[in-house]
C-alpha positions in Angstrom: -28.6 -20.9 0.1 -26.4 -17.7 -0.3 -28.4 -14.6 0.9 -29.9 -12.0 -1.1 -28.7 -9.4 -2.8 -29.5 -5.9 -2.0 -29.1 -2.9 -3.0 -30.2 1.0 -1.7 -31.5 3.9 -4.0 -30.9 7.4 -2.3 -34.2 9.3 -3.6 -35.0 12.7 -1.2 -37.7 14.9 -2.9 -41.7 16.0 -3.0 -44.1 14.4 -5.2 -42.6 15.8 -8.1 -39.5 15.0 -7.3 -40.9 11.6 -7.2 -42.4 11.2 -10.2 -39.4 12.4 -12.5 -37.6 10.3 -10.6 -39.8 6.7 -11.2 -38.5 5.7 -14.9 -34.8 5.6 -13.1 -36.0 4.0 -10.0 -38.0 1.6 -12.4 -35.0 1.1 -14.5 -33.0 0.3 -10.8 -36.0 -2.6 -10.5 -35.6 -4.1 -13.9 -31.9 -4.7 -14.1 -31.8 -5.8 -10.5 -35.0 -8.1 -10.7 -33.6 -10.7 -7.6 -32.2 -8.2 -5.7 -34.1 -7.0 -2.3 -34.7 -2.8 -2.6 -34.1 -0.2 0.2 -35.7 3.0 0.0 -33.6 5.8 1.7 -35.0 8.9 2.0 -36.1 12.0 3.6 -38.3 11.7 7.4 -41.9 12.4 6.4 -43.1 16.1 7.3 -46.6 16.8 7.7 -47.5 19.0 4.7 -45.4 16.8 2.1 -45.5 14.2 0.0 -42.9 11.7 1.1 -41.3 9.5 -2.3 -42.4 6.6 0.0 -45.4 7.1 -0.1 -45.5 6.7 -3.8 -42.5 4.2 -4.2 -44.5 1.5 -1.7 -46.7 1.2 -4.2 -45.3 0.5 -6.9 -44.5 -2.7 -5.2 -40.8 -2.4 -6.3 -39.2 -2.0 -2.9 -38.6 -4.2 0.6 -38.2 -1.6 2.8 -36.9 2.6 2.9 -34.9 4.0 5.8 -35.3 7.6 6.7 -32.5 10.1 7.8 -33.5 13.6 9.8 -32.9 16.8 7.3 -30.3 19.0 8.7 -30.1 17.3 12.4 -29.7 19.8 14.5 -30.8 18.0 17.5 -28.4 15.4 19.8 -31.8 12.7 18.8 -31.5 13.2 15.2 -27.5 13.5 15.4 -27.9 9.9 17.3 -31.0 9.1 14.7 -28.8 9.0 11.8 -25.5 7.5 13.1 -27.6 4.6 14.2 -29.0 4.8 10.2 -25.7 4.6 9.2 -24.9 1.9 10.9 -27.7 -0.5 10.3 -26.9 0.6 6.6 -23.4 -0.4 6.5 -24.2 -3.7 8.0 -26.4 -4.9 5.4 -23.8 -4.6 3.3 -25.2 -3.5 -0.4 -23.8 -4.3 -3.5 -25.5 -1.4 -5.1 -25.9 1.9 -4.2 -27.6 4.2 -6.4 -27.8 8.5 -5.7 -30.5 9.6 -7.1 -29.8 12.8 -5.6 -30.6 16.6 -7.3 -28.0 18.9 -8.4 -24.8 18.9 -7.1 -21.6 20.8 -6.7 -18.8 19.0 -7.1 -18.1 19.8 -3.5 -21.7 17.6 -2.6 -20.7 15.1 -5.1 -17.2 14.4 -3.0 -19.6 14.4 0.3 -22.2 12.0 -1.1 -19.1 9.6 -2.5 -17.5 9.7 1.0 -20.8 8.9 2.5 -22.1 6.0 0.5 -18.5 4.3 0.0 -17.1 4.9 3.4 -19.8 4.9 6.1 -22.1 3.2 4.6 -20.0 1.0 2.5 -21.3 0.1 -1.1 -19.3 -2.1 -3.4 -20.7 -0.4 -6.4 -21.6 2.9 -6.6 -23.7 4.4 -9.0 -24.3 8.4 -9.0 -23.6 11.4 -11.1 -20.5 11.7 -13.2 -19.3 15.7 -12.9 -20.9 18.6 -11.1 -24.3 19.5 -12.8 -25.1 22.3 -10.3 -25.2 25.6 -10.4 -26.3 25.8 -14.1 -24.4 28.6 -16.1 -27.1 31.7 -16.6 -28.8 31.3 -19.6 -28.3 27.8 -20.3 -31.0 25.2 -20.9 -30.7 22.4 -18.9 -31.2 18.7 -19.5 -34.4 17.8 -18.0 -34.4 16.5 -14.8 -35.2 13.0 -14.8 -33.3 12.2 -18.1 -30.4 13.0 -15.8 -31.5 10.9 -13.1 -32.0 7.8 -15.3 -28.5 8.3 -17.1 -27.3 7.7 -13.7 -28.4 3.8 -14.3 -28.7 3.9 -17.6 -25.8 6.0 -19.9 -27.4 5.1 -22.5 -31.5 6.4 -21.8 -32.7 9.0 -24.3 -36.0 11.2 -24.3 -37.7 8.0 -25.3 -37.0 6.0 -23.0 -38.9 8.3 -21.2 -41.4 8.8 -23.3 -41.9 4.9 -22.7 -42.6 5.0 -19.1 -46.0 5.0 -17.6 -47.1 4.7 -13.7 -48.8 1.7 -13.0 -51.7 1.5 -10.7 -52.9 -0.9 -8.2 -56.7 -1.7 -9.1 -58.1 -0.9 -5.6 -57.2 2.6 -6.5 -58.8 2.4 -9.6 -61.8 0.7 -7.7 -61.7 3.9 -5.2 -61.5 6.3 -7.7 -63.9 5.0 -9.9 -66.6 4.6 -6.8 -65.9 8.6 -6.3 -66.5 9.7 -9.7 -69.5 7.7 -10.2 -70.8 8.7 -6.5 -70.2 12.6 -8.0 -72.9 11.9 -10.9 -69.6 11.9 -13.2 -70.8 10.0 -16.6 -68.0 8.1 -18.8 -69.2 10.2 -22.1 -68.4 13.6 -20.3 -64.9 15.0 -20.9 -62.3 16.0 -17.6 -60.1 18.7 -17.4 -57.9 18.6 -14.5 -56.7 21.9 -12.7 -54.2 21.6 -10.2 -53.9 25.5 -9.1 -51.5 24.7 -6.0 -47.9 24.6 -5.9 -45.3 24.2 -2.9 -43.8 27.4 -3.6 -45.2 31.2 -4.2 -43.1 32.2 -7.1 -44.7 28.7 -9.0 -48.1 29.7 -8.5 -50.5 31.4 -11.5 -52.7 34.1 -9.6 -56.3 31.5 -9.3 -58.4 34.0 -10.2 -56.5 33.0 -13.7 -57.3 29.5 -13.3 -60.5 30.8 -12.5 -61.0 32.5 -16.0 -59.6 29.6 -17.6 -62.2 27.5 -16.6 -65.2 29.5 -17.3 -63.9 29.7 -20.7 -63.5 25.7 -20.8 -67.3 25.2 -19.4 -68.9 27.8 -22.0 -67.1 26.2 -25.3 -67.3 23.1 -24.4 -70.7 21.9 -23.5 -69.3 18.0 -22.1 -67.1 19.2 -20.3 -66.7 18.9 -16.5 -64.1 20.0 -14.1 -62.0 18.5 -11.1 -60.0 20.3 -9.0 -56.9 18.6 -7.7 -54.3 18.8 -5.6 -53.1 17.5 -1.7 -55.3 18.8 2.0 -53.9 22.4 1.8 -55.6 22.7 -1.8 -58.9 22.4 -0.4 -59.5 26.1 0.1 -57.9 27.1 -3.2 -59.5 24.3 -5.1 -63.5 25.4 -3.3 -62.9 28.5 -4.3 -62.9 27.8 -7.6 -65.6 24.9 -7.6 -67.6 27.4 -5.7 -66.8 30.4 -8.9 -67.6 27.5 -12.3 -70.7 25.9 -10.7 -71.9 22.7 -11.2 -69.8 20.9 -13.5 -67.4 21.2 -11.2 -66.1 19.2 -8.3 -63.2 19.7 -5.7 -61.2 16.6 -5.1 -58.2 18.3 -3.4 -57.4 16.0 0.0 -59.9 13.2 -1.5 -56.9 10.9 -3.5 -54.2 9.5 -3.1 -51.5 10.0 -4.8 -52.4 6.7 -7.1 -55.9 7.4 -6.9 -55.3 11.2 -8.7 -53.4 9.1 -11.2 -56.3 7.0 -11.9 -58.5 10.0 -11.9 -56.0 12.1 -13.9 -56.2 9.0 -16.7 -59.9 9.5 -17.0 -58.7 13.1 -17.8 -58.9 14.6 -21.2 -56.0 17.0 -19.8 -54.7 18.8 -17.1 -53.9 22.6 -16.3 -51.5 23.4 -13.7 -48.7 25.0 -12.2 -45.5 23.5 -12.1 -46.3 21.6 -9.2 -46.5 17.5 -7.9 -49.9 17.3 -10.3 -48.6 18.1 -13.2 -45.7 15.8 -12.6 -47.8 12.8 -11.6 -50.3 14.0 -15.2 -46.9 13.6 -17.4 -46.1 10.1 -15.8 -49.8 8.2 -16.6 -49.7 9.7 -20.1 -52.1 13.2 -19.7 -51.4 16.3 -21.7 -50.7 19.1 -19.9 -50.8 23.0 -20.3 -48.1 23.9 -17.8 -47.7 27.7 -16.7 -44.7 27.4 -15.4 -42.4 30.9 -13.8 -39.1 31.2 -15.1 -37.2 30.5 -11.5 -35.6 27.4 -12.6 -33.2 26.8 -16.2 -35.2 26.5 -19.2 -35.7 22.8 -20.2 -35.3 21.7 -16.4 -38.5 20.6 -14.7 -41.3 21.1 -17.8 -43.0 17.6 -19.3 -41.4 16.2 -21.8 -43.3 14.8 -24.7 -44.8 16.1 -28.0 -48.6 16.5 -26.4 -47.8 19.2 -23.4 -47.5 22.5 -23.4 -45.8 24.5 -21.6 -46.7 28.3 -21.5 -43.8 30.7 -19.8 -42.3 33.6 -20.4 -38.5 35.0 -19.6 -38.2 38.1 -18.6 -34.9 39.5 -17.6 -34.9 38.3 -14.2 -35.1 34.4 -15.3 -33.0 31.9 -13.0 -33.9 34.0 -10.0 -34.8 30.5 -7.4 -36.7 32.4 -5.2 -38.9 31.4 -3.3 -40.5 34.7 -2.5 -40.5 37.2 -5.5 -40.9 40.4 -3.8 -39.5 42.6 -6.3 -40.4 41.9 -9.1 -44.0 39.9 -8.1 -44.2 36.9 -10.1 -43.7 38.9 -13.5 -43.1 35.8 -15.0 -46.6 34.3 -14.3 -48.8 37.4 -14.3 -47.5 38.5 -17.6 -49.5 35.2 -18.6 -52.4 35.8 -20.2 -55.8 33.9 -19.0 -56.8 34.2 -22.9 -53.2 32.3 -23.9 -54.5 29.4 -21.6 -57.7 28.9 -22.7 -56.4 29.0 -26.7 -53.4 26.8 -25.8 -56.0 24.6 -24.1 -59.2 24.4 -26.8 -55.9 23.6 -29.0 -55.4 20.9 -27.5 -58.1 19.2 -26.7 -59.8 19.8 -29.7 -56.1 18.1 -32.2 -56.6 15.2 -29.8 -60.6 14.3 -30.0 -60.5 10.8 -31.8 -58.5 9.8 -28.4 -60.1 10.8 -25.5 -62.8 8.2 -25.2 -61.8 6.3 -22.0 
């Protein structure tokens, strides 16, 4: 019996990066149902959700390999060299590079690694440089750019059809947690995700507090669920103390798939440009997304008619800063809590017949 055909998928990043890449990876699995699929990604680090944390639970992959980023030590360099030899011996029939946006030089380097060192029989990558994006230009949505590496004819409609499947065991754990908190099926659940991996993409916490309080006053059957990872527990605790008995802190209490199950019970999510917002989008939950202007317009916003993206674009838009000092995050602080409340209420009211989960 001949050896199984093999495909290698390269995808680094955090939770949000992984979420937007899911349609592309699902399409690889669909097109190569008989291939043994291996993920190549960054070595997991504390406080960061690895792509493998998510992708292992999809059932799409048979194996994963992890490389050391910025291999500064002899040990890390040896690890990466040994890994390259392991990948070459595997003899991959297909290699898909779902890398972040690349300059021309980075594309050449990637091709040298995957064609030369790994020895890809067929290599699939972005056909041309996509970075930097010229100032003032809107960008193609990152999830669509990745999907077109696999399927050049893909469209936004292809993305809208994708939904992340949640394992039954994770659904049961989530239902048990919600039931234990006394949350009923007839209550309107609103998820709030105040955290983010960057200070420059975090809307002020007191404004999240004001939005939540207004929604509790507006909807007598509303329950607020503050969500995020372990590093967001303190933020979410502060919000829930402000909101009172109709709020619960779920930060750090659910896995990624457990959070997806919980979000599927929600009427909507209010959050920053962060992993939970992208997670909500791939399970079909509408978002009121509060975005900074550090990125080009259109690059990371959730796609679909049910999402509302609130953003200000001052003259410093597109700065790409991780720490905004001189402008004091004015692209975010210009967004008033009352505006977010209006958009959230309008979104809930427009979907009222669809809110029975």
